[in-house]
N, C-alpha and C positions, 0 to 999 in steps of 0.2 A: 112725809112725816110718819113716824112709827105709830103703830096701833097697839095699845096696851090691852093685853088679854088677862082678865082676872083669873088666879089659880083657884079652882073650886074642888073640894073633895067629893069623890063619888060615893055611891052607897056602900056600906060595910057589909061584906059577905063572909060568913064563917063556914069553913069546910067541915063537913061532918064525915068522919072516917067510919067505914063499915066494920063488920066483925073481923078480927085478926085471923088470917089463914096461913099455915106453914107450907113453904115450897120445898118439896122433897125431890125435884128433878136434878140429874148429874150431867155435866158437859164433857165429851171425849176429845182430849187434846193430842192423842198419839199421831194423827196424820200431820199435824203441824210440826210435832217434834221430829218425825221422820223426814219431813221436807227440809227442816233446818239441818238435819244430819247430812242429807244428800248435798245440800248446798256447800256445807263445810268440806265434805270429801272432794267435791269438784274443784273447790278452790285449792285444796292441797295438791290435787293432781296437776292443776295448772301451774302451781308454784314449782312442783317437781320437774315438770316438763321444761319450764323456763330455766331451772337450775341445770338440768341435763344438757340443754342446748348451750348454755353458757360454758359449762365444763368442756363440752365437745369443741366449742370454738377455741377455748384456751389451749386444749390439747393439740388441735390442728395448727394453731399458731406456733406452738412449741415445736411441732414436727416440721413445720416450714423452716424454722430456725436451724434445725438439724440438717435439713437439705442444703440450706445456704452454707453451713459449715462444710458439708461434703463437697459442694461445688468449689468452694474456696480451697479446700485441702487438695483436690485433684486438679486444680488449675495449673497448667505448666508455667504460667507467668508468675505464679506466687512463689517467691524464693523460700518461704517457710513451709510449703506443702510437700507433696511427694517429689517435686522437682529437686528438693534439697537432698534426696536420697537416691543416688544413681549408682549403677555399677555394683561394686562390692558393698557399698554403703546402703544398698537398697534393703538389706536384711534388717536394718535398724528402723525402717519406716513403720512396721506394724506397732511395735511397742511405743514409739515416740508419738505417733498420731492417735493411737487409741487412748493413750493417756490424756492427750489434749481433748479428745472427744468426751471422755469421762468428766473432765473438768468443765467443759461447756455444758454437758447434760446436767451437771449439778447446779450450775448457775441458773439454768432455765427452770429446773425443778423447784428451786427455792422460791420462785415467784408464784407458785401454784398452791391452791388449797389442798387439803388432805385428799378429798375425793379426786381432784384433778391429778394429784401426784400418783395416785393408784393407777389411773388409766395411762398416764404418761410413762410410768415404769414399764408397762407392757410394750408400748410403742418404742421406747428408747432401747429396750433389750433386743427387740427384733432388728431395729436399725443398726445397732452396734454389731450384731452378728453379720449382717450383709456388708458393712464397711470392713470388718475384719477379713471376710472372704475376699473382698476386692483388693485390700492391701496385701494379703498373702499372694494373690495372683500377680499383682504388680511386682512385688519383691522377687518372686520366682522368675518372671520374665526378664527383669533387669539383671538378675544375677546370672541367669543362663546366657544372656547376651554378653555379660562380662566374661564368663568362663569361656565362651566360644571365641571371643576376641583375644583373650589371653592365650588360648591354645593355638589359635591361628598365628598370633605373633611369635609364639615359641617355635611353631613349625617353620614359619618363614625365616626366622633368625637363624635357627640351626641349619635349615636348608641352604641358606646363603653361605653359611660357614662351609658346608659340604661343597658348594659350587666354587668358592674361593680356593679351597684346598685343591680341588681338581684343576683349576686354572693355574695354580702354582706347581702342578705336577706331583703333588703328594696324594696319590690315589688311595693309599692305605688310610690316611686321615680322612679323606673324602668318604670312604666306605664306612668308617666309624661314625662320622657325623650323620651319614644317611641312615644308619641303624637307629641312632638316637631320634631322628625325626620320625621314623616309622613307629618307634615305641610310644612317643608322645601322641601321635595321631591315632594309633590303635586304642590307647586308653581313652581318648576323647570320644572316638567313634563307638566304643563299647558302652560307654556311659550314656550315649545318645540312643542306644538300642539297635545298633547296626547288626544285621545278620551276617553269617559266615561269607556269603558271596559278596555282600556289600563291603565287608572288611578287606577281602582280597582285591576288589576293584579299587578301593581307596589306597591300599598299599602300592599297587601297580601305578596308580596315578601319581603318587608322590615320587616313586623311583623315576618314572618317565619325565616328570617335571624337572627334577634335579639334573638328570642326564642331558635333557634338552638345553637347559640354561648353561651347563658346562660347555657343551659343544659349540653353541652359538657364541658364547663369550670368548672361547678360544679361537674362533674364526677371525676375530679382530687381530689377534696376536700372530697366529700361525695357521693359516687355512689348511695346509697339508697335515699338520698335527691334529687339527680339528676333524679332518676327514678320517684319519686313522682312528681317532676316538669314537667317531660315529660308527665306523665299521665294527668296533669292539662292542658297543652298547646298543646297536640298532634293534636287536631282538628284545630289549628291555623297554623300548618306547611304544607308546600307544600308536595306532595308525594315524591319528590326528597329529600327534607330536612329531612322528616320523616325517609326515608331509611338510610340517612347518620347518623342521631342521633342514630338509633337503632344499626347500625353497630359499631359506636364509643362507645356507652354506654354499650353494652353487655359485652365486656371483663372486663371493670371496675367493673360492678355489679357482674359478676360471680367470679371475683377475691376476692372482698370484701365478697361475699356470702360464698365462700370457707373458708375464714378466720373466719367468724362468726360461721359457722358450726363446724369447728375444735375447736375454742375457747369454744363454748358451751359444746362440749364433754370433753375437757381437764379440764374445770372449774367445770364440773358437775352442770351447772346452768340451771335449767328448764326455767327460765324467758328469759335468753339469747337465749336458743334454740327456744323458741316461737317467739322471735323477728327475729331470722334467718329464721324461717319458713315463717313468714309474708312477709319479704323482698323478699324471693325467689318466693313465690306464686304470689305476686303482679307483680313482673317482668314478670312472665309467662303470667299472665292474660292480662297485658298491651300489650304484644307482640302479643298474639293470637287475642285479640280484634281488634287491629290495622290491623292485617293481613286480617281479614274477614270484616272489616269496620263496626263493631258494636259500638254503643255509650254507654259509661259507665254511669250508673245512680246511682250507690251506691257502696262505697268501705268500709270505716269504719264509725261507728256510736258511739255516746255516748249512755249510757244506756237509757237516756230519749228519744233520737231519736229512739232507737230501739223499745221502748214500743209504741211510737206514730204510728209506721208503722206496729205494730202487730208482731214484730220479737220474736223469741223464747228466753227464758231466757239466754241460753248459746250460743247465735248466734255467729258464726265465724265473723260476721260483727263488733262485739264489738271492741273498740279500744285496749282492752287488748289482743285480739287475732289477728284480722286483716288478716284472711286467707280466706276471701270470697269476691265476687264481683258480681254485677248485671249489665246486659246489656239490653237496650231496643231492642225490636224486631219490633218496629214500622217501616213500610215501607219495611220489609224484606220478601222475598218469603219463602215458606216452604223448598225449596231446600237449600237456604242460611242458614236457621236456622239449618237444619239437618247437613250440613257440619260443621258449627261452633261447634255444640254440639258434633259431632263425634271427632273433634280435641281436644276438652276439655277432653273428656273421654279418648282419646288415651294418653293424657299427665298425666293421673292418677287422675283426679279430679272427684268428685261427681257432677252431673249436674241435675238441676231440672228446667223444663220449667213452669213458674208460670203465670197464666192468671189474677191474682188478685193482691192485695196489692198496690204497687206504680204504677201499670199498667202492661200490658203484658211484661214479661221480662224473661231472662235466668239467673238463679242463679247457681254459681259454688263455691265449697269450698273444703278444704283439706279433704281427707278421714280419718275416725277415726282410721283405722288400722295403727298403727305406733309403732315401737319398742321404748320403753321408754329409756330415757337417764339414764346412770348408776347413782345411788345415790351418794351424796357427801361423800367423804371418800373412796369410792370404786375405786381402781386404774383402774380396767377394763383392759382387755387384748387387744392386737391388733385385734384379731378376733372379740371381742365385739365392738370395734370402727368401724370396717368395716361393721359389721352387722347393726349398727346404721345408718351409711351413706347409706347403701343399702336400708333402709326403706324410703328414699326420693322418692317422686313420679316423680320428674323431672330427667330424665337420665343424662342431662348435669350437673345438680347439684350433682348427685351421683359421676360422674367421677371427677368433680372438687374437691369435698371434699376428695375423696380417694387420689387424686394426691397431694393435699396440706398436708394431713396427712402424706403421704409417704415422702414428701419433708421435713417436720419438723422432722420426725424420722431420715432422712439422715443427716440433719444439726446437730441434737443432737449427732448422732453417730460420725460425723466429729469433733464436739467440744470435745467429750470425747477422741477421738483418739489424738487430738492435746494436750489435757491435759496430756494424757499418754506419749506422745512423750516428752513433756517438762520435766515431772517428770523423765522419764527413761534417758533422756540426762543428767540431773543433777546428777542422781545416777551413771551413767557410768563414768562421769568425776570425781566423788568423788573416785571411785574405781581405775581408771586409774592413777590419779595424786597423790594418797596416797603413802607414803613411805612404801615399803614392810617390812622394818626392824623396823617400829615404834611399832609393837606389838599391835596395835589397833584392836579391834574387829569390825566386820561389823556394828554392831549397833552404835558404836562410830563414824564410818566413815560417816554413812548416817544421823545420827541425827534424825530429825523429819520426814525425808523421809523414815525411816525404816518402819513405820506403813503403809505408802502408798504402799511400795514395798511388804509388807506382804499381803495387801489386794489384790494385783494383782498376787500373787503367784510367785514372782520373787526371794524370799530369797534363795532357794536351788541353783539356777544358780549363784547368786551373791556370795554365800559362796564358791562355787567351783572355781570361777574366782579369788576371793581374796586369796584362798589357793594356786592357781597356781602362782600368783604373789609373794607370800611370799616364795615359794619354788624355785623361779627363772625359772619356766617353761614359755615358750613363748605361747601366745594366738594364736591359729590357727583357721582358718575358716572351716566350714563344706562344702565340695564340693556341697552337695545337696542344702544348703542354698544359696551359691554363685550362682549356676546355676539358681535357682529360682529367685533370685534378678536380675541377668543379664537379664533373659527373661522378667521380669516385666519392667525393664528400657528400654529394646529394643522395646518392644511393645508400651510403652508410647511415645517413641521418634518418632514413626511413625505418631503420631498426632491423633490417634483415641480417642474419648472422653471416651468410656468405659474403655480403657486401662489406661487413665489418672486417672479415678475414682478409678480403681483397685489399682493404684500405691499409692493413698492416704492411703490405708489400710495397707501398709507396714510401719513398724516402725523399722528402722535400729538399734535403740538404745534399742530395746526389749531385756532385759537381758537373756531371754530364747533362743534367737537365738545365735548359735555358730558362731561368727564372730570375726575376729581380730579387733584391734582398727583402723587400717588403712582402712580395708574394711567397717567398720561401718561409718567412716567419708566419704569414697568415695561414698557410697550409699546415705547417708544423703545429701551430696552436689548435687548428681545427681537428687535426688527427689525434692529438693528445686528449682533447675534450671528448671527442666521440668514443674513444677507447677507454676513457676513465670510468664509464658506467654511471656517472653522477647525473641525475635528471636535469638539474639546472644548467649544467654545462652542455649537455646533449641538446637541450632545447635551444640554447643560444646559437649553436652551430646549425641546427636544423632550420632556424629562422633565416639565417644568412644563406644557407643552401637553397631554401625556397625562393629567395629573392633572385638568385642566379638562375634558377629554373624558369621563373617568370620572365626574366630578361631574354632568355634563350627562346622561349615560346613566342615572345613579342617579335623577336627578329624573324623567326620562321613564319609566324602567322600574320601579323600586321604588316611588317616590312616586306614579307614575301621573299626573303633570302634564305636559300638552303643552308642548313646548319654546317654542312661540309665546306661551304665557301667562307665561313667566318674566319677572318685573319688571312685570307688568301690575297694574292696580288691583284685580283680583279677589283673593279670599282665597288661592286657590291660587298666583296669580302672586306675591303678596307673600311667601308661605311659601317658594316655590321660590327667590326672589331672596335672602331672608334666609339660607336654607340655603347657597346658592352663596357668598355673602359670608363666612359663618362658616367654610366649608371652605377658602376662599382664605387667610383669616387664620390658620387652624390650620396650613396647609401652610407659610406663611412662618415661623411660630413654630417649627415642627418643624425646618425647615432651619437656622434661627438657632441652635437648641439642639444639634442633632446633626450639623450641618455636612454634611448630605446631603439629597437629595430623598426624600420618603416613598415606599415601595413600594406596589404594587397592593393587597396585603392590608391594609396599614396604612391606606390611604385608605378602603377599604370598612369597616374596623372603626370609623374615626372617623365615617363617614357613618351607620353603624348607631347609634353612640352619640348622634348629634345628632337622629336621627329615630325609630328603632325602639325605643321603650321601652314597657313594659307594667306592669301591676300584678297582684298575686295575693293572695288572702285566705288567711292561714294562722292556725291556732288560736293563741290567746294562751298565755302560759306558765302562767297560773293560770286565767283565765277569759276569755271574749270572743274576738275575732279581731284580727289585726294585718294591715295593708295594707303589702305590700312591693313595691318597684320593681325590675324586672329589665331587662336588655338582651338583645337577640337574640344578640349575639356570645357571651354567657355560656352560651347553650344548646349551643354546640359542634356546630352542625348541619353536616354535610358539605356541600361546595359543590354537589355534584350534587343532593342532596336539597333544598337551599335553593332552587335554580333551579326544581325541580319544584313545590315548595310555592308559590312566587310566581306561576308560570304557572297553577297551579290556582286560586289566588285571583282572578287577573285574569279567567280564563275563567268563573268563577262570578259575576263582577261585584262581588266583595267587595274592600274596600280592603286594601292590603298593610300591615298593622299588626303590631306585636309580638304582640298578643293572638291575632290570627288565625293568625300563623305558629306560635305556641306551641301552639294547639289542634290544628292539622293535624300538627305534629311529634309531639306526645304521642299523638295518635290513630294515627299511623303506627307508632309504637313499640309 
């Protein structure tokens, strides 16, 4: 419950004021005012600092945007940057891209305050200056590359014009074009700041290059003319180009020289032989002279020129002979002269050092001792031809001529063999396809081929075959012939070139060979496939040849029958031949059925099936015994054990039979 408190007024007090006194004291406010000023100044400084930092950040951001523009402008992948201005167009790059830079700088500046713009202007001006320097450098490099490429293209083009003119035989035009090339090159080199010596070296390099290309190009058309051209310009070539020309030219010249020598012999043409001599001799002279650094002073002369210099009447310098040459000895030491003369004599030439005439010089010519060419109409033997070639002084020329002569004999032999093959194939088809009951004679069957067959000695064999067909006797193959053909095909299938060449000498259609019609066709097909050079056909024949090789190894290894006895009249010979024939028939049937050649293991299993069978006595079901036949392959003998067992049987002098293999295998187990 609330308590009520009565409100009572307190005693009344009246304040009495004393006498009035005036306060004359003053208060100093300057420290407060100064403090307030300092506070305001600090605040202003803080504000200014913040503003400066803000302006700097804005300017740096603007500068970064300029860097981004620069990176984009010089990005090779940007089609609108410097990549747009290449080659001769590179000179347009500074104006085009600086204009774009100014536009971009204006866009950036428009976003800045007045103070920021002032600072940005300084940055942008410096940046533009560096970009302009970079663009100018880019344009200069690009345009220099363009000028260099254009000058090189002009030099190459006009230089090729000079080469083509030389190859066409227009040497005046070639020299004119060469001078044009030199003028273009010298102007380019001078612009690049080449000195006098560098200009001379450049000029010589251009002349040497054009001469080199002309000589090498002419070697394909006329090696002898190329050799003459090389002799004419050899001193204008650099040592490197001279070595290249000699290396490139020599095979062409030697090849044409060999043809010329063999042509001269085969045609019995003394004039052609003399020309071949001249070409060969001058080639040697040029090579030896260049090797020793001697300058040629005389090669061939007309009769008038020969008389004017005091030459002998039958000089080898005469154009009709051309087998002599002179070199100046001016500036050469006795040692250099002696070395050159020694090499000339070693090459088989007669050498004379002459201090008179056209000046001190060395004269070399073909020696007079030389086997004469066979007279026209004289066929000459192979020995005569080789003796003629051996009379050449140059050993390289001798070897090349002998090789070319041998090549031509081989080609002629191959051509005759091909003709014989075609004739024999036609004759064989006539005999094989004729009706045995027609009563026709062999002369009637062969028609005009009868004379060809008689020339080749085929008539007796053909008469015997025709009588066989008329009497109904089957044509059989001689084991000796089959084995010889198998061996030739197998060796050729291994890829050796001598074996392939040997295979070409086999003519499966030769009527004197005792072969059945199927064997003739089989060997003819194998021969064509192996000589075709086509991998798939070669592989097919190689597989068949490998099968024949395996069969032969099986006969000699497992069956223990000497290869020389296969097909002979002995029991082993007949057994081996029957086995060989059966295996060949099986392989043909296998391929016809499965459309592939049998593999190694399949061939061995079939060989086992045909040869290695044995018998075993087993208890009967109720009483007695039963004789059962088994095969070696059914024993599942591992290959290594099988080899050891067969070697053990042969070492013990026991036959390799199924029963013996079984006994050793069971005993080993």
